N, C-alpha and C positions, 0 to 999 in steps of 0.2 A: 676172147682166145681164153678156153678155159684153163684152169689150174690144172696139172698133172698130179695124178696120183701114184700110188705105190706100184699098183698094172701096169700104168704108162708107164713109166721108169724102166720097170723090168721089159716090157715090151722092146723100150729103146734100147737099152743095153744089149737084148739078144741079138735085135737087128744090126747095129753098129759091128756085132763080130760076123754074122750070116745073114747078108738082106734076103737071100732065096730061102729061107726057113718059112714055111708053110703057116697057114694061121692057124691050122688043126695040131701042127708042133708046137708052134707058139704057145695055144690053149694049155696043152699039157704041161708045157715049161711053168706056165704062170698061174696055172690053174682056173683058168676062165674057159667057157665056153668058145667056140671056133666062130659064133655068129659075134658074140660080145667084142673079140679080139679084131674081127673084120670093120667092126662099128669103131674100135678105138685106132684103128688103122686111117680108115676114111677121115676122121676127125683131126688124127696128128696132119695128116697129109693137107685137108683143106687150110688148118690153122698155121700152114707152114714150118710145122715142127721139125717134121720130117721135109728138107727140102729138096731130094733128089734119092734115087735109087739108082746106084752107079756101080760099074765095076772098076777097080782100080786097075789098070794095065803097066807092067813093068817099062818104064822110057826105053830101058835098054832095048828091049825086045821089039820095039818098033823103029830101031836107030838111032835114037835120040839119046846119046851115050852120056854127055858132056851135062853137068848139071852144076851154074853157076849162082851164088850168092851175091846180087848185087846192092851198095848203099850208094842212095843218090842224093846229092844236094842241089838243090835248085837256086839260083841266083835270087829270086822272089820270094816271098811267100805268101802273096798276095792271091786270095780265092781262086780269080782265074788261071793262074798261071797251074795252082794246084789242079784245079779243076780241067785243064788242059791236059795236063800229065797223066792225070788218072786216066782219062778219055784214049791217050794215046797208049797206054799200056793196056787198056783192056780190050782193044782192038788188036794188039800182036799176038799172033798166034803161040809165039815161043814164050811166051811170059804166062806162065803156068800160077804164079801167084803175086799178088802187089800189094803191099802193106804200106798205107801211109801212116809215119810213126811220129814219137816225141824224140826227143834229144839231139844227137849231133848229125842225122842224117834226118832228110823228109820224106825218104821211101827207100823201102827193103822190098828188092825183088827177086825171086825166084826164074830162071830161064834154062829151058832143056832144048840143048841143039846136039844136030849129031856130031859136031866135030869143033875144032877151034876156029875154023876158018869160017865156020856160020855165026859164032859167036863173034868173032871180028866183025862181021857185016851186019851182025844185031848192032852191036856196040857204036860202030861208026853212024848208020842211020838214027836208030834212036837214043842215042846218048852223047855222042864225039858231035856231030853236025844240028844237034838243038840248043838254040840259042838259050834257052831256059836253063837248061844245065849246068851249075859251075862246076861238077866235079862228082866224079864215080870211083867206087873203089870193088874191084871183082873178086869174089871167093871164088875158086875153084873147087867144087866138092871132092876130095879123095874117097870117100866113103860114107854111105850112108848108115849110120849107127842106128837109128831109131826116126820110124815116120810114123805118127798116129794119125788117123781121120776124124775118130768118135770124137766126141766129148764125156767129159766126166759127170754124168748124173747121179 
């Protein structure tokens, strides 16, 4: 992977604000030709610096009105138990983010459900009935104050 120069950083910053901007528009913004921007975008994608071009959809618009932040502690910290839990969370469509963390908990997960009944079913299926889960704490989000998806470049 090549090092990023200032042009790459400017392009990436622009794309994080609007990934629908054209290469021509980017060229005007960062002072490069359209073809130079296209070559850079191709390289940034091939090098996996740009992981995906996606649209962020409001969960409430599609019926997922409940967001829960869940702290999970496992009984054992061995690699097979941890890997098994990672795989289980990766396969669950309700889990939007899953972080293996340091500190008092082993995992922090973000879950989106349509209502509390669906969250209760999730917690029974994936947490309460899981013999590797020692305990979990659920925080129901009352208000999304800030959600940034880009990275600081």
